[in-house]
C-alpha positions in Angstrom: 117.1 173.5 61.8 113.5 174.4 63.1 112.1 178.0 62.6 111.0 179.6 65.9 108.2 182.0 65.7 108.9 185.8 65.3 107.9 188.4 67.9 105.1 190.3 66.3 103.5 186.5 65.4 103.7 185.9 69.1 102.1 189.3 69.7 99.4 188.7 67.2 98.7 185.1 68.2 98.2 186.6 72.0 95.6 188.8 70.7 94.0 186.3 69.5 94.0 184.1 72.1 92.5 186.7 74.4 89.7 187.6 72.0 88.9 183.8 71.9 88.8 183.9 75.4 86.3 186.7 75.5 83.6 184.8 73.5 81.5 182.5 75.7 81.5 178.6 74.6 78.2 176.6 75.0 80.4 174.0 76.5 83.9 172.4 75.8 85.4 173.5 72.5 87.0 172.0 69.6 89.6 168.8 70.4 92.6 167.6 68.1 94.0 163.8 67.7 95.2 161.8 65.4 98.6 160.4 63.9 99.8 164.0 62.1 102.0 164.6 65.3 103.3 160.5 65.7 105.6 160.9 62.6 108.7 162.5 61.7 108.7 163.3 57.9 111.3 162.7 55.7 110.5 164.3 52.1 112.8 164.4 49.2 112.6 167.5 46.8 109.4 167.1 44.5 108.4 164.0 46.9 104.5 163.6 47.9 103.1 161.6 51.0 99.5 161.1 51.2 98.0 158.0 52.7 95.2 157.0 55.4 97.6 157.0 58.2 98.4 161.1 57.7 95.1 162.6 59.6 94.0 164.4 62.4 90.6 164.1 64.0 88.6 167.5 65.0 86.1 167.0 67.8 83.2 169.4 68.4 82.6 169.2 72.0 80.1 171.9 72.2 76.3 171.5 72.5 75.7 173.2 69.3 76.3 172.9 65.8 79.6 174.9 64.8 81.5 175.1 61.2 84.7 173.1 61.3 87.8 175.0 59.5 91.0 173.6 58.7 94.2 176.0 58.2 97.9 175.1 58.3 101.0 176.8 59.2 104.3 176.1 56.8 106.8 177.2 55.1 106.6 178.2 51.2 108.7 175.1 50.3 106.1 172.5 51.8 103.0 172.4 50.7 99.8 171.0 52.2 96.5 169.5 51.7 93.8 169.0 53.7 90.7 167.1 52.6 88.2 168.1 53.5 89.3 171.5 54.3 85.9 172.8 56.0 82.9 170.5 57.7 79.6 171.1 59.5 79.7 169.5 63.1 76.7 168.2 65.3 77.3 168.5 69.0 79.9 165.7 69.9 80.4 164.8 66.3 83.6 164.6 64.9 85.9 164.5 61.4 89.0 162.6 60.0 91.0 165.0 58.1 93.6 163.5 55.7 96.8 165.6 55.1 99.2 165.5 52.1 103.2 167.1 52.4 104.3 167.8 49.3 108.3 169.3 49.5 108.9 171.5 46.4 111.3 170.9 43.8 113.6 173.7 44.5 113.1 173.1 48.6 116.1 173.8 50.7 116.9 171.1 52.6 116.6 171.2 55.9 114.4 170.7 59.1 110.8 172.2 59.3 107.8 172.4 61.5 104.2 172.2 59.8 101.2 172.9 62.0 97.6 171.6 61.4 94.8 173.8 62.9 91.0 172.9 63.4 89.0 175.8 64.3 85.1 175.9 65.1 83.3 179.2 64.2 79.8 179.8 64.5 77.6 178.0 61.6 78.3 180.2 58.4 78.0 179.7 54.8 79.8 181.0 51.6 78.0 182.6 49.4 80.1 181.8 46.6 79.6 178.1 47.1 75.3 178.3 47.4 74.2 176.4 45.1 76.7 174.2 45.5 79.3 172.7 48.2 78.2 174.5 50.8 74.2 174.0 50.8 74.4 172.1 53.8 76.1 174.8 56.0 73.8 177.0 54.4 70.6 175.2 55.2 71.7 174.3 59.1 72.6 178.5 59.3 69.2 178.8 58.6 68.2 176.2 60.9 70.4 176.9 63.8 70.5 180.9 63.8 66.5 181.5 62.6 64.6 178.2 63.6 63.8 177.1 59.8 63.4 173.6 60.4 61.5 173.4 56.7 65.0 173.9 54.8 66.4 170.6 54.8 64.4 169.4 51.6 64.0 173.1 50.2 65.0 174.2 46.7 67.7 176.6 46.5 68.3 179.2 43.4 70.6 182.2 43.1 69.7 185.1 41.0 71.2 185.5 37.6 73.2 188.7 39.1 74.2 186.9 41.9 72.5 189.5 44.2 70.0 186.9 45.9 69.6 183.1 47.0 66.3 182.1 47.5 65.1 179.1 49.4 61.7 177.4 48.9 59.5 174.2 49.3 55.8 174.5 48.7 54.5 176.2 51.4 57.7 178.2 52.8 60.3 180.3 51.3 63.1 182.8 52.5 65.9 184.9 50.6 69.2 186.6 51.2 69.7 189.9 49.6 73.3 191.0 49.2 74.2 194.2 48.9 75.7 195.9 45.8 78.9 196.8 47.7 78.9 193.3 49.0 79.0 194.4 52.5 75.7 193.8 53.8 73.1 191.1 53.4 69.6 191.1 54.5 67.7 187.8 55.6 63.6 187.7 54.8 61.5 184.9 55.7 58.0 184.4 54.6 56.7 184.7 58.1 57.3 188.6 57.9 60.6 188.6 59.7 63.9 190.2 58.5 67.5 190.2 59.8 70.5 192.0 58.7 73.4 189.5 58.1 77.4 190.1 58.2 79.3 190.0 55.1 83.1 189.2 55.5 85.4 188.6 52.9 88.1 185.9 53.6 90.7 184.3 51.5 88.6 185.7 48.1 85.6 184.7 49.2 82.3 185.9 51.0 81.1 184.5 54.0 77.8 185.2 55.5 77.5 185.4 59.5 74.5 186.1 61.8 74.9 190.0 62.8 74.8 190.2 66.5 75.2 193.6 67.7 78.4 194.5 70.2 79.8 190.9 69.5 83.6 191.1 68.7 84.6 190.4 65.1 86.3 187.4 65.7 84.1 184.4 64.5 86.7 181.7 65.7 85.1 180.0 68.5 87.9 178.1 69.6 90.8 175.9 68.0 93.2 173.5 68.7 96.1 172.3 66.4 99.2 169.7 66.3 102.3 170.1 64.8 105.3 167.4 63.0 108.7 167.6 62.3 109.4 167.6 58.3 113.0 166.9 57.1 113.7 167.8 53.3 116.5 166.2 52.2 118.5 166.5 48.4 118.9 163.1 47.8 116.0 161.3 46.1 115.2 157.5 44.6 112.7 156.2 42.4 110.5 152.8 43.4 108.6 151.1 41.4 106.0 148.4 43.6 103.4 145.9 41.8 101.3 143.4 42.5 101.9 140.4 40.3 99.6 137.7 39.4 101.4 134.2 38.4 101.4 135.0 34.8 103.2 138.3 35.4 99.7 140.7 35.0 99.7 143.5 37.1 96.9 142.5 39.8 94.5 146.0 39.0 92.3 144.5 41.9 95.4 144.8 44.4 95.7 147.5 46.6 99.1 148.2 46.8 100.8 150.3 49.9 103.9 151.5 50.3 105.4 151.8 54.2 107.9 153.6 55.9 109.0 154.3 59.6 105.8 152.7 60.8 103.7 155.0 58.4 101.8 154.5 54.6 103.4 156.9 52.7 101.6 156.2 49.4 99.3 153.4 48.1 97.7 152.5 44.2 95.6 149.9 42.8 97.8 147.2 41.4 101.3 149.1 40.9 102.8 152.4 42.6 105.3 154.6 41.1 107.3 156.6 43.1 110.0 159.5 44.0 111.1 158.5 47.8 114.0 159.7 50.5 116.7 156.4 50.6 116.2 154.4 53.6 114.3 150.9 54.5 110.8 150.2 53.4 107.9 147.7 53.4 105.5 147.3 50.4 102.3 145.4 51.2 99.4 143.8 48.8 96.2 143.4 49.8 92.5 141.9 48.5 89.8 142.9 49.9 91.5 144.3 52.8 93.4 141.1 53.5 97.2 141.0 53.2 98.0 138.6 50.8 102.0 139.7 50.4 104.7 141.6 51.6 108.6 142.4 51.1 110.8 144.7 52.9 113.6 146.6 51.1 116.5 149.0 50.8 116.9 151.8 48.3 119.5 154.1 47.7 120.1 157.2 46.6 119.2 157.8 43.2 118.5 154.0 42.5 115.3 152.9 40.5 114.1 149.9 41.9 111.2 147.9 41.0 109.7 145.3 43.2 107.1 142.6 42.5 104.7 141.2 45.1 103.2 137.7 43.8 100.0 137.3 44.5 97.8 133.7 44.9 95.0 135.8 42.9 91.7 135.4 40.8 93.3 136.3 37.6 92.6 135.8 33.8 95.6 133.0 32.6 94.5 133.7 28.9 92.2 136.1 27.5 92.5 136.6 23.8 89.9 138.5 21.1 90.9 137.2 17.5 89.1 138.6 14.7 87.9 136.2 11.9 88.1 137.9 8.4 86.5 137.1 5.2 89.3 137.7 2.3 90.7 140.6 1.8 89.4 141.7 5.6 86.3 142.4 6.6 85.7 140.6 9.9 83.1 138.3 10.1 83.0 138.1 14.3 85.5 138.4 16.8 86.6 134.7 18.7 86.8 135.7 22.3 88.5 132.8 24.9 88.7 133.4 28.4 90.8 130.8 30.7 90.4 132.2 34.8 92.4 130.6 36.9 91.4 130.7 40.7 94.4 130.6 43.3 92.6 132.5 45.9 89.5 130.7 47.2 85.8 129.6 45.8 83.5 132.9 45.1 80.1 132.1 45.5 77.8 133.9 42.9 80.4 134.4 40.2 80.3 135.6 36.8 82.8 136.4 34.1 81.9 139.2 31.9 83.2 140.5 28.5 83.2 144.2 28.0 83.5 145.7 24.4 84.1 149.7 24.1 84.4 151.6 21.1 84.8 154.9 22.6 81.3 156.1 22.1 79.6 153.1 23.5 80.1 150.1 25.6 78.3 146.6 25.4 78.5 143.9 28.0 78.2 139.8 27.9 78.3 137.4 30.4 80.4 134.7 29.4 80.0 132.4 32.9 77.5 132.4 35.5 77.7 130.0 38.1 76.5 129.7 41.8 80.6 129.4 42.5 83.6 129.9 40.9 85.6 126.8 41.8 89.4 126.7 42.6 91.8 126.3 39.7 90.6 126.4 35.9 87.6 127.9 34.3 87.3 128.3 30.7 84.6 129.8 28.4 84.7 131.1 24.5 82.2 133.1 22.7 81.9 134.6 19.1 81.4 138.3 19.0 79.2 140.2 16.6 78.6 144.0 17.4 74.2 144.4 18.0 74.6 147.0 15.4 76.7 145.1 13.1 80.5 145.5 12.2 81.3 149.3 11.8 84.6 151.1 10.6 86.5 151.9 14.2 88.6 150.6 17.4 87.4 148.0 19.2 88.6 147.4 23.0 87.7 143.9 24.7 88.0 143.4 28.4 86.9 140.8 30.8 86.5 140.8 34.7 85.0 138.1 37.3 83.1 139.7 39.5 81.4 137.4 42.5 78.5 139.0 44.7 79.3 142.3 43.5 83.0 142.4 44.5 85.4 142.5 41.3 87.9 139.8 41.9 89.8 140.7 38.2 90.3 142.2 35.2 91.9 140.7 32.1 94.3 142.9 30.0 92.8 144.9 27.1 92.8 143.3 23.5 92.5 145.8 20.5 90.7 144.5 17.4 90.7 147.4 14.9 88.5 148.0 11.7 90.7 151.0 10.4 91.1 150.1 6.8 91.1 151.7 3.6 91.8 151.8 0.3 90.0 151.5 -3.0 87.2 153.6 -2.8 87.5 154.1 1.0 89.3 156.8 2.7 90.0 157.7 6.4 90.8 161.0 7.7 91.7 163.6 10.7 91.0 166.7 11.2 93.3 169.1 13.4 93.9 172.8 14.6 97.5 173.8 14.4 98.4 176.1 17.8 100.0 178.9 15.7 101.0 179.5 11.7 103.5 177.0 10.5 104.6 175.4 7.6 104.6 171.6 7.3 107.6 169.8 5.8 106.8 166.2 6.3 104.5 164.0 7.3 104.4 160.8 9.3 101.5 158.1 9.8 101.7 154.7 11.4 100.4 152.5 9.0 100.2 148.6 7.7 99.4 146.3 4.7 97.2 143.6 5.4 99.6 141.1 3.9 102.4 141.1 1.0 100.3 140.7 -1.8 98.6 144.4 -1.7 99.4 146.9 -4.4 98.5 150.9 -4.7 100.1 153.7 -3.8 99.1 155.9 -0.4 98.4 159.4 -1.1 98.4 161.9 1.7 96.7 165.3 1.3 95.9 168.1 3.4 92.7 170.1 2.6 90.8 173.3 4.2 87.9 172.2 5.9 84.6 171.5 4.1 82.3 170.8 7.4 81.4 167.5 7.0 83.8 166.2 4.2 87.3 168.0 3.2 87.0 171.1 1.4 90.2 172.4 -1.2 93.0 170.5 -1.9 96.3 172.1 -0.5 99.1 169.6 -0.9 99.9 166.2 -1.6 102.2 163.7 -1.5 102.8 159.9 -1.9 103.6 156.8 0.3 105.0 153.7 -2.3 103.5 150.5 -1.5 106.8 149.3 -1.0 107.4 151.8 2.1 104.5 149.8 4.2 105.1 147.0 6.4 102.7 144.2 7.1 103.2 145.2 11.0 102.5 148.8 11.9 105.3 151.2 11.9 105.7 154.9 11.4 106.4 155.8 7.3 107.2 159.0 6.5 106.7 161.6 3.7 107.7 165.1 2.3 105.1 168.0 1.7 105.0 171.7 1.6 101.9 173.3 3.4 101.2 176.3 5.1 99.1 175.9 7.5 97.2 178.7 9.6 97.1 178.7 13.6 93.1 178.3 14.8 92.0 176.7 11.6 90.7 173.1 11.0 92.5 171.1 8.4 91.8 167.4 7.2 94.8 164.8 6.8 93.3 162.6 4.0 94.5 158.6 3.2 93.1 157.3 0.4 94.7 154.4 -2.3 92.2 154.1 -5.0 94.7 151.7 -6.8 94.4 149.5 -4.1 92.2 146.2 -4.2 90.2 146.4 -2.1 88.9 149.0 1.1 90.7 146.5 3.8 94.4 146.4 2.0 96.0 149.2 4.3 95.5 150.0 8.0 96.1 153.4 9.8 96.9 153.2 13.3 94.6 154.8 16.2 94.2 155.7 19.9 91.5 156.9 22.3 92.2 160.5 23.2 92.7 161.7 26.9 88.9 161.8 28.0 90.5 165.4 29.8 91.6 166.6 27.2 88.6 166.4 24.7 86.9 169.6 25.4 90.2 171.4 24.7 90.7 169.7 21.2 87.2 170.1 19.5 88.3 170.8 16.2 89.7 166.9 16.3 88.0 164.0 14.9 88.9 160.6 13.1 86.7 160.2 9.7 85.7 157.6 7.6 84.6 157.4 3.3 82.5 154.3 3.2 82.1 154.4 -0.6 79.7 157.4 -0.7 79.9 160.1 2.0 82.1 161.1 4.9 80.8 160.0 8.8 82.5 159.8 12.4 80.1 156.6 12.9 81.9 154.7 15.8 85.2 156.9 15.9 84.3 159.0 18.9 87.0 159.7 20.9 89.6 158.4 18.3 92.6 160.3 17.0 94.4 158.7 14.1 97.8 158.3 14.8 100.0 160.7 12.5 102.8 163.7 13.2 103.5 167.0 11.1 107.0 168.6 10.8 107.2 171.9 10.8 109.1 174.9 10.0 
């Protein structure tokens, strides 16, 4: 059932509207259009809809600059995001604002109304966002209200105590000083003019307005709104839609769109996985804006459905990176082979580019370059040796097809690892427990080079010694016979007390192995967004002389501790 407006809300809106009518408009006002109100949205609990098809367009019909602020009215169970939320509009300019709707997991199934409101305000700026995202509005504030036409190319600085904003060029300057109570501000201009400004706290931030004696304290000049019906249901399903090339790889250069009731509910590159309302859907795949595949399908309540869109594209029929090694394991070079199949169209000025990523850096090599990439099959081969020579670490190989600056295909990734240890060579991973605990077991992701490898593995925990392991705290043994020639998790028992917040070293060594290439310790790249939170974690390598992290940046060795 749609929610009606309470009487007090109607009264409040009536007062606001009467105040707005009392403010003279330069001419016209704000107008709003767009697709938002054209759809009836149905959301499962926990579902989000966000796409280029859900938007409003706000127009500034006045003959002066204005600040567009977007707001919404919605029940607590529905989250609304507006992008952008605020903009600066010149006379007769407009802004498209995209809308995301999400039903919370605990939303009560019912019918609701969501209103999106476009408000035009006199030009102002947010003190907290200068310097920053409000720089343009700040400069326009000074230009529109005080005639400072020199500010467009001026530098903006704020004092360390957050009390003064300075704007200056080589010849001119102005400053705004905020009083200690943050209730008033003063604009001082280099030509001697001084103005008092109005400071208003709105939504937890300080907004600065031009102060005009006798003006009503309502900064909204005009507003307009669109409403849409949103139904929340208790039933849901899960869909996985993927654009697939002819060899079964996900076509990451394709755009996948999921549509329901004539509008897009989500899109993604290559593959889209989404919770949805049961019902009828259309999935489409696009290459460079051109539709290349489509499928209609139905999904039932609580069903998990995968839909594959087979596309005729440019793709890697074969891509591999094969290490060529000296016995017993040192890499000489990596043999790279790339076979590109073009079923799309002949591509002008095309290249096949190899990228080798080590976590700390990357190298690019041109495998193929021609005035055109023909239809059908193009094969290229390359022997890769790092520019700085082989180092301990993990090498990730990918290739791309590019034509006139446009990306057409991305290969699967191939990993070549030089994460070996044995004899005089050791490996370690530093780690930081979050709280006090006792380690009772350790699990390590290992393999050995071949069946002839001998020598047990010693797993040790050390205190932190800075650039090397410190005092040894515990040791356990992994028998040679328990390590396979393919990667697997190998467990061992130990007993070691760990203090939360302290850094420790987990060290692996096999001094009785015949070479430094007998054992491999698996690793992966850290999540880049979490690296700052894991500053105590690093992969280390002992090369027979000293410990180093060279070529290991971003790697985390695969292990786990059982604790009590």
